[in-house]
N, C-alpha and C positions, 0 to 999 in steps of 0.2 A: 632467687636467693632469699628475699625477704620472707616468703612463705615457708621455706625450709627452716630458716633461723627461728621463726615464730613457733613452728611446730616442735622444734627441738629445744626451745627455750634458751637459746644461746645468742650472744651478741654478734654484731657484724663488725669485723675489723677491716678498715678501709684506708688505704693510702690515698689521700685526697689533697688537691692543691700542693702536690709535692714539689713542683717547680713553677717558675714564672712562665716557662714555655708551655706547660700544660694548660695554664689558664689562657694564654694567648692563642693556642691552637684551638681550644674550644670556642673561643669568640670568633675566630676566623672561619671555623667550620659551619656553625649555624647561629652565631650570635649569642650562645649561652655559655656562661661560666660553668666549670665543673660542679660547683656547689648547687647551681640552679638545676642541673640535670639530676643530681642526687635527690633534691627536693621533689622534683617532678616524679621520680621513681617511688616516692613514698618512704624513703629511708631515714628521714629526719625524726628519729625516735631516741629515747633515753638510752637504749642499748646499742647505739651506734658509737663505735670507737674510731675517731678520725686521726690519722697520723700525718704529721708535717704541718699542714694548714698554713702555708705561706700565701702571701698576696691576698689577704682577706680585706674586704671593705667593711664599713661600719654596719651595713645592713646584715651582712653575714655573721658578724660578731654578735649582733643582737639576736639573730635567729638561733645561734648556737646556745646562748643562754636560755632563750625562750623554750627551746626543745630539750634542754638539759643534756646536751651532747658533750661528750668528753673529748679532749684534745691531747694527743701525745706529741710533745715537742722534741725534736731530734736536732739540736743545734749543730753538733759537730758534723753530722752527715750533710746537713744543709750547707754548711760552710765549705766542706771539702768539695762538694759537687757544684758550688756556686748556684744553688737551687733557688735561693730567696730566703726571706726571714719571716718567721712566725711572730705576729705581734703579741707576744706573751703579756707584756704590761697591760695592754688594752683588754686582752681576754680576761686576765685576773681581775682587773678593775671592773669588768662587767659581770663578774660572778661565774665565769666559766671554769670548770675544773680542768686544770692543766697538769698533766703528768709528764714524766721524762722517759724517753726511749733512746736507744743507741742506733737504731736501724741495723742493717746487716754489716758483716765484716768487709764486704766489698766497698762500702762507703764510709766505714768507721773502723779503723784497723784494730783499736784496742778494746772496744766494747766496755769501757770503764765508766760505770755509772757515776762515781764521784767526780771524775773529770767532766762528765756530761753536765753535772749540776753546776760546776764552776763555770763552764762555758755558757750555760743558760743564763746565769746571773750576769756575767760580763757582757754578753751579747745584748741583753735587755737594757743594761745601763747605757751602752754606747748608742744604741738605736733610739732610745727614748730621751737621751740627753740628761738623764736623772740618775745620779750615783746611788740613790736609795731604791731604785727599781729592782725588784726581785732580790730581797735581802737574803742572807745566808739561811735564815730560818725558813723562808718561803721555798728556797731551792731544795732544802732538806725535805720539806713536805711534798714537793713535786716528785722526789725520788722515793718516797715511802707511802704515806697515807693516800695521797692523790692517785697514785698508781693502783692502790687497792680499791679505791672508789671506782676507778675506770673499769676494773675487772669485776666489779660487783662483789668484792670479797672484803670490804672494809669492816665487816662484823667479825672477821676471822683473822685478818692480817693487817699489816701497815702501821701499827703502833704498838707500844708496849703497854698492854692493859690486861687485867685479870680476865681470864676466860678466852683470850685470844691465843693462837698458835705462837709458840716461842720461836719466831723467826728473827734471829739476832745476829749481828756481826760485832766483833770487837776490833777497834782500830787503835794502834799503838801511836800515841802522840808524845812519847817520852823523849824522842830524839831531839838533838840540839836545834835542828832546823825548824822545829815547832815552837821553840821557846822565845819569849815568855808567852804563856797562855793566859789571855784575859777573857776570851770567849771561846769555849771549846767548839761550839757550832761553827763559828767563823773559821777557826783553824781547820776543822773537818772539811768544809766546803771550799775554802780558798787555798789550802795548802796541802791537803792529803790526796791520796789516790788509792786505787785498788791494791797497789803494792804494799800499803800500810795496814791492810786488813790482816789480823793474826788468827782470828777464829770465826767460824761460821756455824750457826746452829739452825737447823730446819725442823720446825715443830719439836724443839727441845733436843734433837739429836745432833751431836757435834760431828760435822762432816769435814771440817777443816780446823786443825789444831796446831798452834805454833807454826803456822805457814806450811803445814803438811796435810795432804789429803788423807783422811782416815779410811776411805773405802774405794777410792779411785786408783786404778792401776795406770800410772802415767805412761809407762813403757808400752803397754798394750794400746792405750789411746793414741800415742804418737804413731804407732804402726798403722792404725786405722786411718789416721789423718794423711799419712804419706801414701797409703794405698789410694785414697780418694783423690789426692793431688795428681797422681799418675793418670787416673781415669779421666779427670777433668782436662788435663793437658792433651790427652789423645782425642778428646771429643771435639 
């Protein structure tokens, strides 16, 4: 895998330390934690994307920073499956780039990144015992520029800057449930969800306008989903 990724110039995307049981199974099998096995395989490089990363110890956190390895935090998936908790506060405090992910629909039903940002902030606060852990601004960065860094695309996307792709969403905060607004970022992270997004632009092209898809045929898509649902049920 490492040789092929190197030859193709692409990163390695790896679900690692996904559950406490995964770590315990590795230790019982041969006395090695999953992170140790990855290290011995020579995968600890800056183009490694690690997903979940629960049950980390101090040595592993230090190694992640030293090797410039990115972490994708999937709080709602981890909570739904009782998988464990990623020590986000410690990772950020040690300079590790932490982005947000939703995992798949089987373990995260709504795939709502704004809800994921809120969960990430709340989970970090309660596990660290610090209400200022993962502030709204940090959660927003995890959902935007940090994800772009993880993908190696931060020169093109992830923030609103001249020269970057115009990948933008508009969120309607005019409703009474958002009032009064003292800090728009706090309202966005702690009160909004994907249902409040009104517009989406990808590289400057509006693909979602006034909560309507401009190019997607929903009836056709629903038909394809139902077709696959029947196939999966039969298998």
